[in-house]
C-alpha positions in Angstrom: 7.8 -11.6 21.9 8.1 -13.1 25.4 5.0 -13.3 27.3 5.8 -14.2 31.0 5.4 -10.4 32.4 1.9 -10.9 31.3 1.5 -14.3 32.5 3.1 -12.8 35.8 0.1 -10.2 36.2 -2.4 -12.9 35.7 -3.3 -12.9 32.5 -5.3 -15.4 31.3 -6.1 -14.3 27.8 -4.2 -13.8 24.9 -5.0 -13.0 20.8 -1.5 -13.4 19.1 -2.1 -11.2 16.1 0.2 -13.7 12.5 -0.2 -15.1 9.3 2.4 -17.4 11.1 0.7 -19.8 13.6 3.7 -21.6 13.9 6.4 -20.0 13.9 4.7 -18.0 16.4 3.9 -20.6 18.7 7.4 -21.9 18.5 9.3 -18.8 19.0 6.8 -17.1 22.0 8.3 -16.9 25.4 7.0 -17.8 28.7 9.0 -18.5 31.5 8.6 -20.8 34.0 5.2 -21.7 32.9 3.7 -24.9 30.9 3.0 -24.3 27.7 1.5 -26.8 25.6 -0.5 -25.9 21.8 -3.4 -27.8 20.6 -5.1 -28.5 16.8 -8.5 -29.7 16.0 -6.9 -32.5 14.6 -4.0 -34.0 16.8 -5.0 -32.9 20.0 -2.4 -31.5 23.3 0.7 -31.7 22.5 3.6 -30.5 24.0 5.1 -27.1 22.5 8.7 -27.6 22.8 8.5 -31.7 21.9 5.5 -32.5 19.9 5.0 -35.0 21.6 0.7 -35.6 21.7 -0.5 -36.3 25.5 -4.1 -35.4 24.7 -6.6 -37.0 22.6 -8.7 -33.8 23.1 -10.0 -33.1 19.7 -13.0 -30.5 20.3 -12.6 -27.1 20.7 -14.9 -27.6 24.1 -13.2 -30.3 25.8 -9.2 -28.5 25.4 -11.1 -25.6 26.9 -12.0 -27.7 29.7 -9.2 -29.2 29.7 -7.7 -26.1 30.8 -9.7 -25.1 33.8 -8.0 -28.7 34.8 -4.1 -27.3 35.3 -2.1 -25.0 36.6 0.3 -22.4 35.9 0.0 -23.5 32.0 -0.4 -21.7 28.8 -2.4 -23.1 26.1 -1.0 -22.2 22.1 -4.6 -23.3 20.0 -4.1 -22.4 16.2 -7.3 -22.1 13.9 -9.6 -21.2 17.3 -11.4 -18.4 16.0 -13.6 -20.7 13.7 -15.1 -21.5 17.3 -14.8 -18.7 19.6 -18.7 -17.8 17.5 -20.4 -21.1 19.2 -21.9 -20.4 22.3 -21.1 -23.2 24.2 -17.4 -21.8 24.1 -18.5 -18.6 24.6 -20.5 -19.4 28.0 -17.3 -21.9 29.3 -14.2 -19.1 28.7 -16.2 -16.9 30.6 -17.2 -19.5 32.8 -13.4 -20.4 32.7 -11.6 -16.7 33.5 -12.2 -17.4 37.1 -10.4 -20.1 37.4 -7.5 -19.5 34.9 -6.9 -15.9 36.9 -6.7 -18.6 40.5 -5.4 -21.1 39.2 -2.0 -18.9 37.1 -3.3 -20.3 33.2 -4.0 -18.5 30.1 -5.7 -19.1 27.2 -3.4 -17.7 24.1 -5.1 -18.2 20.1 -3.2 -17.7 17.7 -4.5 -16.7 14.3 -4.9 -13.9 11.5 -6.1 -10.7 12.6 -10.2 -11.0 13.5 -13.0 -9.5 15.5 -13.4 -11.4 18.9 -17.2 -12.1 19.8 -18.0 -8.8 22.0 -19.5 -11.1 25.2 -15.4 -12.5 25.2 -13.2 -9.5 23.3 -12.0 -7.8 27.2 -11.4 -10.8 28.4 -8.1 -11.0 25.3 -4.8 -9.3 25.1 -4.5 -8.6 21.8 -0.6 -8.7 20.5 1.2 -8.5 17.0 3.5 -11.3 16.2 6.3 -9.0 13.7 7.5 -10.7 10.5 11.1 -11.7 10.8 13.4 -8.6 10.6 16.2 -8.1 8.5 18.2 -9.9 10.7 16.8 -12.9 10.0 15.6 -12.7 7.1 19.8 -12.8 6.4 20.0 -15.4 8.7 17.9 -17.5 6.2 19.5 -16.7 2.9 22.0 -17.3 4.6 21.8 -21.1 5.4 20.5 -21.4 2.3 23.9 -19.9 0.7 26.4 -21.9 2.7 25.0 -25.6 1.2 24.8 -24.1 -1.9 27.9 -22.2 -1.8 26.8 -18.6 -3.5 27.0 -15.2 -1.4 24.2 -13.5 0.4 22.9 -10.4 -1.2 21.4 -7.4 0.8 19.4 -5.7 -1.4 17.3 -9.3 -1.8 17.2 -9.4 2.3 15.7 -6.0 2.3 14.0 -6.6 -0.6 12.2 -9.8 1.3 11.1 -7.6 4.3 7.0 -7.6 4.5 7.8 -11.5 3.7 7.1 -14.5 6.3 9.3 -17.0 7.0 7.5 -19.2 4.7 7.8 -16.7 2.2 10.7 -15.6 2.5 12.6 -19.1 2.4 10.8 -20.5 -0.4 11.5 -17.0 -2.1 15.2 -17.3 -1.9 15.1 -20.3 -2.9 13.6 -19.6 -6.5 15.9 -16.8 -6.8 18.1 -20.0 -6.4 16.9 -21.4 -9.5 16.4 -18.9 -11.6 19.6 -17.1 -11.3 22.1 -19.2 -9.5 22.1 -16.2 -6.8 19.9 -14.8 -4.5 18.1 -11.6 -6.8 16.1 -8.6 -5.4 13.9 -8.3 -8.2 13.1 -12.4 -8.2 11.8 -11.6 -4.5 10.6 -9.1 -5.1 8.2 -10.3 -7.7 7.3 -13.3 -5.1 6.2 -10.6 -2.8 3.9 -9.3 -5.5 1.6 -11.7 -4.3 1.3 -9.9 -1.0 -0.5 -7.3 -2.7 -2.8 -9.6 -5.5 -4.0 -12.1 -2.3 -5.4 -8.6 -0.7 -7.5 -8.0 -3.5 -7.7 -4.9 -2.8 -5.0 -3.6 -5.1 -3.5 -4.0 -8.1 -0.1 -3.7 -9.4 0.6 -1.2 -12.7 3.7 -1.5 -15.2 5.9 1.2 -14.8 6.2 3.9 -18.0 9.6 4.4 -19.0 10.6 8.6 -18.9 11.3 8.8 -22.4 6.8 7.8 -23.4 5.5 11.2 -21.5 6.2 13.6 -23.3 7.6 16.8 -20.8 6.9 17.6 -17.3 10.5 18.2 -17.7 10.0 20.1 -14.0 8.7 17.0 -12.3 10.8 14.3 -13.2 14.0 16.8 -12.7 11.5 16.7 -9.2 11.7 13.2 -8.5 15.1 11.9 -10.0 16.7 14.6 -7.3 14.2 13.2 -4.7 15.0 9.4 -5.5 19.0 9.8 -4.0 16.1 10.0 -0.5 16.2 5.9 -0.8 20.3 5.4 -2.0 22.6 3.5 0.6 23.7 6.3 2.7 21.9 9.6 2.1 19.7 7.8 5.3 20.2 11.4 6.3 18.3 13.1 3.6 14.4 13.5 4.6 12.3 11.2 2.7 9.6 12.4 0.5 6.3 10.6 1.6 3.6 12.4 -1.2 2.4 14.6 -3.9 -0.5 15.8 -5.0 -0.5 16.7 -8.9 -4.0 19.4 -9.9 -4.2 20.0 -13.8 -6.2 19.8 -16.6 -7.6 15.8 -17.0 -5.9 14.7 -20.0 -3.0 16.8 -19.5 -0.2 13.1 -18.6 -1.0 13.1 -14.5 -1.7 9.5 -14.5 1.2 8.6 -16.5 4.0 11.2 -14.5 2.7 8.9 -12.0 3.9 5.6 -13.7 6.6 7.3 -14.9 7.6 7.8 -11.3 7.8 4.7 -10.2 10.1 3.7 -13.2 12.2 6.6 -12.2 12.5 5.2 -8.9 13.1 2.0 -10.4 9.7 0.2 -7.5 6.7 -1.7 -8.3 3.6 0.3 -8.8 1.0 -0.2 -7.0 -2.8 1.0 -7.6 -5.2 1.7 -4.9 -8.5 2.6 -5.4 -10.4 3.5 -2.2 -13.6 3.8 -3.7 -13.7 0.0 -4.1 -13.0 -0.4 -0.9 -16.3 0.2 0.1 -17.9 -2.6 2.0 -21.4 -2.8 2.8 -20.5 -3.8 5.9 -20.4 -1.7 9.1 -17.2 -1.5 9.6 -16.2 -3.1 6.7 -14.3 -0.3 5.2 -12.9 0.9 7.3 -11.2 -2.6 8.0 -10.5 -2.8 4.3 -8.4 0.2 4.1 -6.8 -0.6 7.0 -5.7 -4.2 5.1 -4.9 -2.3 2.5 -2.8 -0.2 4.3 -1.1 -2.1 6.7 0.1 -4.1 3.5 1.4 -1.3 1.6 3.8 -1.2 4.7 5.0 -4.9 5.3 5.3 -4.2 1.1 8.0 -1.6 1.4 9.4 -0.1 -1.1 6.6 0.9 -3.7 4.5 4.2 -5.5 1.0 3.9 -4.7 -1.0 5.4 -6.8 -4.3 7.5 -5.4 -5.8 8.3 -9.8 -9.2 11.4 -9.4 -8.9 11.1 -5.7 -11.3 14.3 -5.7 -13.9 12.4 -6.9 -13.2 9.8 -3.9 -13.3 12.2 -1.0 -15.3 15.1 -2.3 -18.1 13.9 -0.3 -16.6 13.5 3.2 -18.6 17.0 4.6 -21.7 15.6 4.1 -20.3 12.0 4.8 -22.7 12.3 7.8 -26.0 12.0 6.6 -25.0 10.9 3.2 -23.4 6.7 4.1 -23.6 7.2 8.2 -19.3 8.4 8.5 -17.9 5.9 5.7 -16.3 7.6 3.9 -14.8 10.3 6.5 -13.8 7.3 8.2 -12.0 5.7 5.2 -10.9 8.9 4.3 -9.5 10.0 8.7 -7.6 6.7 8.4 -5.5 7.1 5.2 -4.9 10.0 6.7 -4.2 9.0 9.2 -1.0 6.5 7.5 0.2 8.4 5.1 1.8 10.8 7.6 2.5 8.2 9.8 3.9 6.0 7.8 7.8 4.4 8.3 7.8 2.2 5.1 9.5 3.3 2.1 6.8 4.2 -0.1 5.7 7.5 -2.0 1.4 8.2 -2.7 1.6 9.6 -5.8 -2.5 10.9 -6.2 -3.9 13.2 -8.8 -6.6 15.8 -8.2 -8.6 17.4 -11.1 -10.8 19.5 -9.3 -8.5 20.7 -6.8 -12.1 22.9 -5.0 -14.0 19.1 -4.0 -11.1 18.3 -1.6 -11.3 18.8 2.4 -9.4 21.4 3.2 -7.6 19.2 5.7 -6.1 17.0 3.1 -4.2 20.1 2.1 -2.9 21.9 4.7 0.6 22.2 4.9 2.9 18.9 5.9 0.4 16.6 4.2 2.4 16.4 0.9 5.8 17.1 0.5 5.0 19.0 -2.8 1.8 19.9 -4.9 2.4 20.2 -9.0 0.1 21.5 -11.6 0.3 20.1 -15.1 -1.3 22.9 -17.4 -1.8 22.3 -20.7 1.4 21.1 -23.1 3.8 24.0 -23.8 4.3 23.8 -28.3 8.1 22.3 -26.8 5.8 19.6 -24.8 3.8 19.2 -28.1 6.6 18.4 -30.4 7.5 15.9 -27.9 4.1 13.6 -27.6 3.7 14.0 -31.5 6.9 12.5 -32.1 5.8 9.8 -28.7 2.2 9.8 -31.1 3.7 8.6 -34.3 5.7 6.9 -32.7 3.1 4.4 -31.1 0.6 4.3 -33.5 2.3 4.6 -36.6 0.6 8.1 -37.4 2.2 11.2 -39.4 1.1 13.9 -37.6 3.7 16.9 -39.1 5.6 17.6 -36.8 5.0 21.6 -37.4 2.0 21.3 -35.7 3.3 21.5 -33.3 1.3 25.5 -33.1 -1.6 23.8 -34.9 -2.5 22.2 -32.0 -2.3 24.7 -29.6 -4.9 24.2 -26.7 -5.0 20.6 -27.0 -4.1 18.5 -24.1 -1.9 14.9 -24.3 -4.8 12.8 -24.5 -7.2 14.5 -27.0 -3.9 14.9 -29.1 -3.5 11.2 -29.2 -7.1 10.0 -30.2 -5.9 12.5 -33.3 -3.2 10.5 -33.6 -5.9 7.4 -33.8 -8.4 8.7 -35.6 -6.1 10.1 -38.3 -5.4 6.0 -39.1 -9.0 5.6 -39.6 -10.2 8.8 -41.3 -7.2 10.7 -42.4 -6.2 13.5 -40.3 -7.6 16.6 -41.9 -10.8 14.8 -40.8 -9.7 13.7 -37.3 -9.1 17.3 -36.6 -13.2 18.7 -37.4 -14.5 16.2 -34.9 -12.3 16.7 -31.6 -13.2 19.9 -30.2 -10.1 20.9 -27.5 -11.3 21.1 -23.4 -9.4 24.5 -23.9 -12.7 25.0 -25.6 -15.1 23.1 -24.3 -14.3 23.7 -20.3 -12.6 27.1 -21.6 -14.0 29.3 -18.1 -12.9 26.3 -15.4 -9.3 25.8 -17.2 -9.1 29.6 -16.8 -10.6 29.0 -13.4 -8.2 26.2 -12.2 -4.5 28.0 -14.1 -5.5 31.3 -12.5 -5.9 29.0 -8.8 -3.2 27.5 -9.6 -0.2 30.4 -10.8 0.9 31.4 -6.4 -0.2 27.8 -4.5 1.5 25.1 -6.5 5.1 23.5 -8.2 4.4 23.9 -12.2 5.6 19.9 -13.4 6.6 22.3 -16.4 8.2 25.0 -17.3 5.9 28.4 -18.8 5.8 29.6 -23.3 8.6 32.2 -23.1 5.0 35.2 -23.3 4.1 33.3 -20.0 7.3 34.1 -18.5 7.4 38.3 -19.9 4.2 38.4 -18.7 5.5 36.9 -15.4 8.1 39.3 -15.8 6.0 42.3 -16.2 3.9 41.3 -13.2 6.9 41.9 -10.7 7.7 44.7 -11.9 
């Protein structure tokens, strides 16, 4: 990053957003301007040599020191902790005309923060980018040369989004554990990015053979995986899928299986948990979450039951001061504009609760309807549950359990271990009976508005053919 043009134009202040203050301070270019760095322990030092020139450890004195110079840039670290002081705010306000006249500039280097309003308009905020793929390759090449191993391009790509320090240590750990550069080891270390935020969590992917039925959805995901493989850069990459359907039919399980199909980490984003009590806190958290996902790179982002999260968008202005609406807008914009190779998988039970702008054309690559399992799917689910729990539900019960969801068959398997199969059957009342009208309405809605996640029963196909004729 080159600050030369800004300095020629007389910019008196910068805020360089980065988690790598040392790398940023060393890499930023200032042309013919003298440049120094400051921290509260060492004082002022020459930026290039590191030689301490002035024992000025007090932050207020550091601001005054710059006012006595000409054509000088002072890079200050951790200064955002000091600018809340009224004395420093006042000194910066007083110094701005002097800095402009003498060609000086104060460059704060640190993490994203909101500067005090009194001085915020004097500072130009610049984003110092994380290491590029070519820079990460150089780091790996240096390590590879020292131990005599080959560079692994997939490990380089996996390190995108890491700082220089994080990538170097991840590559080194990979050498210790695998004696080579491993993309899996780098990704495991990269997961620390998500954990540190506290805004999201990792969930283990589920093998596709643990999901009964839903063959059309599985086929769709397997086909779209090709778009992310090398050599297929010309193919359009899917960004988001919406799974709508009856509770307990495997929508959330399908999101976990999607991560298994793609071979990517599964990141669960609970948007409702991001809401904060302070003004602007919720919007800041969702921006931070989406920025972290962008930096992380390849991953399936799972949003569960978004109909409950965004159902209050229309009344947000009255109910919560517009917080939900603001979060909703930020998330939609990110989902539309992100260039990162991520796949958003969202689930919803009640499609009527979602705002129309969430469902407009182009927002989701596909909307799938997850219906009650067919006879064949119930047969698969019974086999999976018997194997998982050691239950003994006869496979011919596939017909007797018509109208049951996968979750209800799972509960039957668990209850049968304690109460016996016949007694367990009597105690479970499926949703297809207790919510018959709602389910019928949802099924009717989905006939012309969503893709099917699985092949319908033969009798349903016959009815569809007759309707077409």
